[in-house]
C-alpha positions as CSV (number, residue, x, y, z in Angstrom):
1,M,-53.2,10.0,-18.6
2,V,-49.5,10.6,-17.5
3,H,-48.1,8.1,-15.0
4,E,-44.8,7.7,-13.1
5,P,-42.1,5.7,-14.8
6,Y,-42.2,1.9,-14.6
7,L,-39.7,0.7,-11.9
8,L,-38.8,-2.8,-10.7
9,T,-38.4,-3.1,-6.9
10,E,-37.2,-6.1,-5.0
11,L,-39.6,-8.0,-2.7
12,G,-39.2,-7.6,1.0
13,E,-38.5,-10.4,3.5
14,Q,-40.8,-9.7,6.5
15,P,-42.8,-12.8,7.7
16,P,-46.6,-12.5,8.0
17,G,-46.8,-13.5,11.6
18,L,-50.1,-12.6,13.4
19,R,-50.8,-9.9,10.8
20,R,-52.7,-12.5,8.8
21,A,-55.7,-11.9,11.0
22,V,-55.6,-8.2,10.2
23,H,-55.2,-8.9,6.5
24,G,-58.3,-11.1,6.8
25,Y,-60.3,-8.3,8.4
26,S,-59.1,-5.9,5.8
27,T,-60.2,-8.1,3.0
28,A,-63.5,-9.2,4.6
29,G,-64.5,-5.7,5.8
30,S,-65.9,-6.9,9.2
31,W,-65.2,-9.4,11.8
32,A,-68.5,-11.2,11.1
33,R,-67.6,-11.6,7.5
34,L,-64.1,-12.7,8.4
35,A,-65.6,-15.4,10.7
36,R,-67.8,-16.6,7.9
37,R,-64.9,-16.7,5.5
38,A,-62.8,-18.7,8.0
39,L,-65.7,-21.2,8.3
40,Q,-66.0,-21.4,4.5
41,V,-62.2,-22.1,4.1
42,G,-62.3,-24.7,6.9
43,W,-65.2,-26.5,5.2
44,E,-63.5,-26.3,1.8
45,V,-60.2,-27.7,3.0
46,A,-62.0,-30.5,5.0
47,R,-64.0,-31.6,2.0
48,S,-60.9,-31.4,-0.3
49,L,-58.4,-33.4,1.7
50,P,-60.2,-36.8,1.2
51,R,-60.5,-36.1,-2.6
52,D,-56.9,-35.1,-2.7
53,A,-55.8,-38.3,-1.1
54,L,-57.9,-40.3,-3.6
55,H,-56.5,-38.4,-6.5
56,R,-52.9,-39.0,-5.4
57,S,-53.5,-42.7,-4.8
58,S,-55.4,-43.2,-8.1
59,P,-54.7,-40.3,-10.5
60,G,-57.0,-41.6,-13.2
61,P,-56.9,-40.4,-16.8
62,S,-54.8,-37.6,-18.1
63,P,-56.1,-34.2,-17.2
64,L,-55.5,-33.0,-20.8
65,L,-58.7,-33.6,-22.7
66,R,-57.7,-32.1,-26.1
67,L,-54.4,-30.8,-27.4
68,E,-53.9,-29.3,-30.9
69,P,-51.2,-27.2,-32.5
70,G,-52.2,-23.7,-33.3
71,E,-51.6,-21.8,-36.5
72,D,-48.7,-19.8,-35.0
73,P,-46.3,-22.6,-33.9
74,R,-43.0,-20.6,-33.6
75,P,-40.8,-23.7,-33.3
76,M,-37.7,-21.6,-32.5
77,A,-39.4,-19.3,-30.0
78,R,-37.3,-18.0,-27.1
79,S,-40.3,-16.7,-25.3
80,V,-43.3,-18.9,-24.3
81,A,-46.5,-17.9,-22.5
82,L,-48.8,-20.4,-20.7
83,Y,-52.1,-18.6,-20.6
84,V,-55.0,-20.1,-18.5
85,H,-58.7,-19.5,-19.4
86,Y,-62.0,-20.2,-17.8
87,S,-65.6,-19.3,-18.5
88,G,-68.7,-21.3,-17.5
89,S,-70.0,-21.2,-21.1
90,G,-66.6,-22.0,-22.6
91,Q,-66.8,-18.9,-24.8
92,V,-63.6,-17.0,-25.5
93,S,-64.2,-13.3,-25.5
94,A,-62.8,-10.7,-27.8
95,M,-60.8,-9.4,-24.9
96,V,-59.1,-12.7,-24.3
97,L,-58.4,-13.0,-28.0
98,A,-56.9,-9.5,-27.9
99,Q,-54.7,-10.5,-24.9
100,L,-53.4,-13.6,-26.9
101,A,-52.7,-11.5,-30.0
102,G,-50.9,-8.9,-27.8
103,L,-48.6,-11.6,-26.3
104,A,-47.9,-13.0,-29.7
105,A,-47.0,-9.5,-30.9
106,E,-44.5,-9.2,-28.1
107,G,-42.7,-12.4,-29.3
108,F,-44.4,-15.1,-27.2
109,A,-45.3,-18.6,-28.5
110,V,-48.8,-18.7,-26.8
111,V,-50.0,-21.9,-25.1
112,F,-53.7,-21.4,-24.5
113,I,-55.1,-23.7,-21.7
114,S,-58.8,-23.7,-21.1
115,M,-60.4,-25.3,-18.0
116,A,-63.9,-24.5,-19.2
117,P,-66.5,-27.3,-19.2
118,A,-66.4,-27.3,-23.0
119,L,-65.3,-24.9,-25.8
120,P,-67.5,-24.1,-28.8
121,E,-65.7,-25.2,-31.9
122,A,-65.8,-21.7,-33.4
123,D,-64.0,-20.3,-30.3
124,W,-61.5,-23.1,-30.4
125,Q,-60.6,-22.3,-33.9
126,A,-60.4,-18.5,-33.1
127,V,-57.8,-19.3,-30.5
128,R,-55.9,-21.6,-32.8
129,A,-55.5,-18.7,-35.2
130,R,-53.6,-16.8,-32.6
131,A,-51.8,-19.5,-30.6
132,A,-49.0,-22.0,-30.9
133,L,-50.8,-24.7,-28.9
134,V,-54.4,-25.0,-27.7
135,V,-55.3,-27.2,-24.8
136,H,-58.5,-28.2,-23.1
137,R,-57.8,-29.5,-19.5
138,R,-59.9,-30.7,-16.7
139,N,-60.7,-28.1,-14.1
140,F,-58.5,-29.1,-11.2
141,G,-55.8,-27.3,-9.3
142,L,-56.5,-23.8,-10.7
143,D,-53.8,-22.0,-12.6
144,F,-50.9,-23.7,-10.9
145,G,-52.3,-27.1,-11.8
146,A,-52.6,-26.1,-15.4
147,W,-49.1,-24.6,-15.5
148,R,-47.7,-27.7,-13.8
149,D,-49.3,-30.0,-16.5
150,L,-48.2,-27.9,-19.5
151,A,-44.7,-26.9,-18.4
152,P,-43.2,-30.2,-19.6
153,E,-44.9,-29.9,-23.0
154,A,-43.6,-26.4,-23.4
155,A,-40.1,-27.6,-22.5
156,R,-40.3,-30.3,-25.1
157,R,-41.6,-28.0,-27.9
158,W,-39.4,-25.0,-27.1
159,P,-36.2,-26.4,-25.4
160,G,-34.3,-23.1,-26.1
161,A,-36.8,-20.8,-24.4
162,E,-35.2,-18.1,-22.4
163,E,-38.3,-16.7,-20.8
164,L,-41.6,-18.2,-19.6
165,L,-44.7,-16.2,-18.9
166,L,-47.4,-17.5,-16.6
167,A,-50.7,-15.6,-17.2
168,N,-54.4,-16.0,-16.9
169,D,-57.6,-14.2,-17.8
170,S,-58.4,-12.9,-14.3
171,V,-57.6,-9.3,-15.4
172,L,-59.5,-6.9,-17.6
173,G,-57.6,-5.1,-20.3
174,P,-54.9,-4.3,-21.1
175,I,-56.0,-0.7,-20.9
176,R,-52.5,0.6,-21.6
177,P,-49.9,-0.7,-24.1
178,M,-48.1,-3.8,-22.9
179,G,-44.9,-3.1,-24.8
180,P,-43.4,-0.7,-22.2
181,V,-44.7,-3.0,-19.3
182,L,-42.9,-6.1,-20.8
183,A,-39.8,-4.0,-21.6
184,A,-39.6,-2.9,-17.9
185,L,-40.0,-6.5,-16.7
186,R,-37.4,-7.8,-19.2
187,S,-35.0,-5.0,-18.1
188,G,-34.5,-6.9,-14.8
189,G,-32.3,-9.6,-16.4
190,P,-32.6,-13.2,-15.1
191,G,-35.1,-13.9,-12.4
192,V,-38.8,-13.8,-11.5
193,F,-40.8,-10.7,-12.2
194,G,-44.4,-9.8,-11.6
195,L,-46.7,-6.8,-11.8
196,T,-48.0,-6.4,-8.3
197,E,-46.4,-7.2,-4.9
198,S,-48.7,-8.2,-2.1
199,I,-47.6,-8.5,1.5
200,Q,-50.7,-10.4,2.5
201,G,-49.4,-13.7,4.0
202,G,-45.8,-12.4,3.5
203,P,-44.3,-10.6,0.5
204,H,-45.1,-12.3,-2.8
205,L,-45.8,-11.7,-6.4
206,Q,-49.5,-12.0,-7.4
207,S,-49.6,-14.8,-9.8
208,Y,-51.9,-13.6,-12.6
209,F,-48.8,-12.3,-14.6
210,L,-45.4,-13.8,-13.9
211,L,-42.3,-13.6,-16.1
212,I,-39.5,-16.1,-15.4
213,R,-36.3,-15.2,-17.3
214,G,-33.1,-17.2,-17.7
215,A,-32.3,-20.9,-18.0
216,A,-31.6,-21.4,-14.3
217,A,-34.8,-19.6,-13.2
218,I,-36.9,-21.6,-15.7
219,A,-35.4,-24.9,-14.6
220,D,-36.2,-24.0,-10.9
221,L,-39.8,-23.0,-11.9
222,R,-40.3,-26.4,-13.6
223,H,-38.9,-28.1,-10.5
224,F,-41.3,-26.1,-8.3
225,L,-44.3,-27.0,-10.4
226,A,-43.3,-30.7,-10.7
227,T,-43.2,-31.0,-6.9
228,L,-46.2,-28.8,-6.2
229,Y,-49.0,-30.5,-4.2
230,V,-52.1,-29.6,-6.2
231,S,-55.4,-29.7,-4.4
232,H,-59.2,-29.5,-4.9
233,S,-59.0,-26.7,-2.4
234,K,-58.5,-23.2,-3.8
235,W,-57.2,-22.0,-0.5
236,L,-54.5,-24.7,-0.3
237,V,-53.4,-24.1,-3.9
238,I,-53.0,-20.4,-3.2
239,Q,-51.0,-21.2,0.0
240,R,-48.7,-23.7,-1.7
241,G,-48.6,-22.0,-5.0
242,E,-48.8,-18.2,-5.1
243,L,-47.7,-17.5,-1.5
244,R,-44.9,-19.9,-1.5
245,F,-43.4,-19.4,-5.0
246,S,-41.7,-16.1,-4.6
247,R,-40.1,-17.1,-1.3
248,W,-39.0,-20.4,-2.8
249,M,-37.4,-18.8,-5.8
250,R,-35.6,-16.2,-3.6
251,R,-34.1,-19.0,-1.5
252,R,-32.8,-20.6,-4.7
253,G,-30.9,-17.4,-5.3
254,H,-33.0,-15.8,-8.0
255,R,-33.9,-12.1,-8.2
256,V,-37.6,-11.6,-7.4
257,A,-39.0,-8.2,-8.2
258,A,-42.3,-6.4,-8.9
259,L,-43.1,-3.6,-11.3
260,F,-45.6,-2.2,-8.8
261,G,-44.0,-2.8,-5.5
262,Y,-46.2,-2.4,-2.4
263,Q,-44.1,0.3,-0.7
264,R,-44.1,2.4,-3.9
265,L,-47.8,1.9,-4.3
266,V,-48.4,3.1,-0.7
267,A,-46.3,6.2,-1.3
268,A,-48.3,7.0,-4.4
269,T,-51.5,6.6,-2.5
270,L,-50.3,8.9,0.3
271,A,-49.6,11.5,-2.3
272,D,-53.1,11.4,-3.8
273,P,-55.8,13.2,-1.7
274,V,-58.6,11.8,-3.8
275,E,-57.4,8.2,-3.3
276,L,-56.9,8.8,0.4
277,A,-60.5,10.0,0.7
278,H,-61.8,7.0,-1.2
279,L,-59.8,4.6,1.0
280,A,-60.8,6.3,4.3
281,A,-64.5,6.2,3.3
282,A,-64.5,2.5,2.3
283,H,-62.1,0.8,4.7
284,P,-63.4,0.2,8.3
285,L,-59.9,0.4,9.9
286,L,-58.9,3.5,8.0
287,R,-61.8,5.9,8.8
288,R,-59.5,8.5,10.4
289,L,-56.8,8.2,7.7
290,E,-57.2,11.8,6.4
291,R,-56.8,13.2,9.9
292,L,-53.6,11.4,10.7
293,S,-50.1,12.8,10.2
294,P,-48.2,11.7,7.1
295,E,-46.1,9.3,9.1
296,A,-49.1,7.8,10.8
297,R,-50.9,7.4,7.5
298,A,-48.0,5.4,6.1
299,T,-47.9,3.2,9.2
300,A,-51.7,2.6,8.9
301,L,-51.5,1.6,5.3
302,Q,-48.5,-0.7,6.0
303,D,-50.3,-2.4,8.9
304,Q,-53.5,-3.2,7.1
305,L,-51.9,-5.5,4.5
306,L,-54.3,-4.3,1.8
307,N,-54.8,-6.2,-1.5
308,P,-53.0,-3.9,-3.9
309,S,-55.0,-4.8,-7.0
310,H,-58.3,-4.2,-5.1
311,H,-58.0,-1.6,-2.4
312,L,-55.4,0.5,-4.3
313,W,-56.6,-0.2,-7.8
314,Q,-57.2,3.4,-8.8
315,T,-53.7,4.5,-7.7
316,L,-52.3,1.6,-9.6
317,V,-53.9,2.7,-12.9
318,R,-54.0,6.5,-12.6
319,R,-50.6,7.2,-11.0
320,L,-48.4,4.1,-11.8
321,G,-49.7,3.1,-15.2
322,F,-51.0,-0.4,-14.3
323,P,-52.4,-1.9,-17.5
324,F,-55.3,-4.0,-16.0
325,V,-58.2,-4.0,-13.6
326,K,-58.9,-7.2,-11.7
327,T,-62.0,-9.0,-12.9
328,E,-63.1,-10.0,-9.4
329,L,-63.0,-6.4,-8.3
330,V,-65.5,-5.3,-11.0
331,R,-67.7,-8.4,-10.9
332,R,-67.9,-8.9,-7.1
333,N,-66.1,-6.1,-5.3
334,P,-65.6,-8.3,-2.2
335,G,-64.2,-5.4,-0.2
336,R,-67.2,-3.2,-0.9
337,L,-64.9,-0.5,-2.2
338,L,-66.2,2.8,-3.5
339,G,-65.9,4.0,-7.0
340,V,-65.5,0.6,-8.7
341,A,-68.4,1.2,-11.0
342,G,-66.5,4.1,-12.5
343,W,-63.8,1.8,-14.0
344,P,-64.7,2.8,-17.6
345,A,-63.3,6.3,-16.9
346,L,-59.9,4.8,-16.7
347,V,-60.1,3.2,-20.1
348,A,-58.6,5.8,-22.4
349,P,-59.6,6.2,-26.0
350,G,-57.4,4.1,-28.2
351,A,-56.6,1.6,-25.3
352,P,-55.4,-1.8,-26.6
353,V,-58.7,-3.2,-25.2
354,G,-61.7,-0.9,-25.0
355,E,-64.7,-0.6,-22.8
356,A,-67.0,-2.5,-25.2
357,E,-64.7,-5.5,-25.3
358,I,-64.4,-5.5,-21.5
359,R,-68.2,-5.4,-21.1
360,Q,-68.6,-8.2,-23.6
361,H,-66.1,-10.3,-21.6
362,L,-68.0,-9.6,-18.3
363,D,-71.3,-10.5,-20.0
364,I,-69.8,-13.9,-21.0
365,L,-68.8,-14.5,-17.5
366,G,-72.2,-13.7,-16.2
367,P,-73.2,-12.4,-12.7
């Protein structure tokens, strides 16, 4: 499968304004589902705020339940990865182990942080064989909470680190080699680099894979995490963490760029009649997409604030060489998108992680 060359693009600056409502509709698929989602978020936040206040006034015991050096310590590492894991059973799939091994092969000292209820000892030891540090942490604050708690430990163990990778297990794959992907990210010099840019809620890097490079950027990342208000509410963590981080780092003077910028992804989608047909058939506000002029199509796609790793996932993989498929898309398909069940067709023979490993990972996660 031939794809376009990898290319870093700077994030835009436009504010979200009232387009948040349109984004919500685009994600939910109907106004009724959007209303239900708004009620769910309101109830989640209302329940979380008293618990957050109690946690801040009386933090309790350390969130770190177990911390043990791995068998690949890399004491002089210049690259460190903080990788967050979760599964209800605590099992660590072959796919996750392959992701850890792949990061180690690209020069990272891997810090594995699981927020599962418990990890089977065999899985713990399997991770230790591939990681520099293995941590079991209480499930609080999502990925940003885990990164906040382990960033000081990473700084202590690897004070000379020149790049810090924030990653998690919310993506399936890689289904393409990661070497060229990381080389493209590293080519940007100092700054903050991610895979996909979303403009939902304002331009930002989606936080499942973020590479922070250079001493100044890493120092500011640590400051951001140290001062981050972590909540029991997933919605609040996303607002204060993922949506705010890119803007905060730009204002500190750092370059912030995506390997799969939203404008470039829209252009690739417009050039693909098959993808346009899928999108028009699945999206309630884009039913007439194929009948519009090219200029009107571009405007329509810009106005809807689509989730790039969901609504435009096939363009990402087939045309731009995206190395993953989002787990939530395959497991739940919240946007009711067409063609998601055909994801195995995009896993080429000889992919770093194959279809069987991905299916085993999905089985571990359950329905």
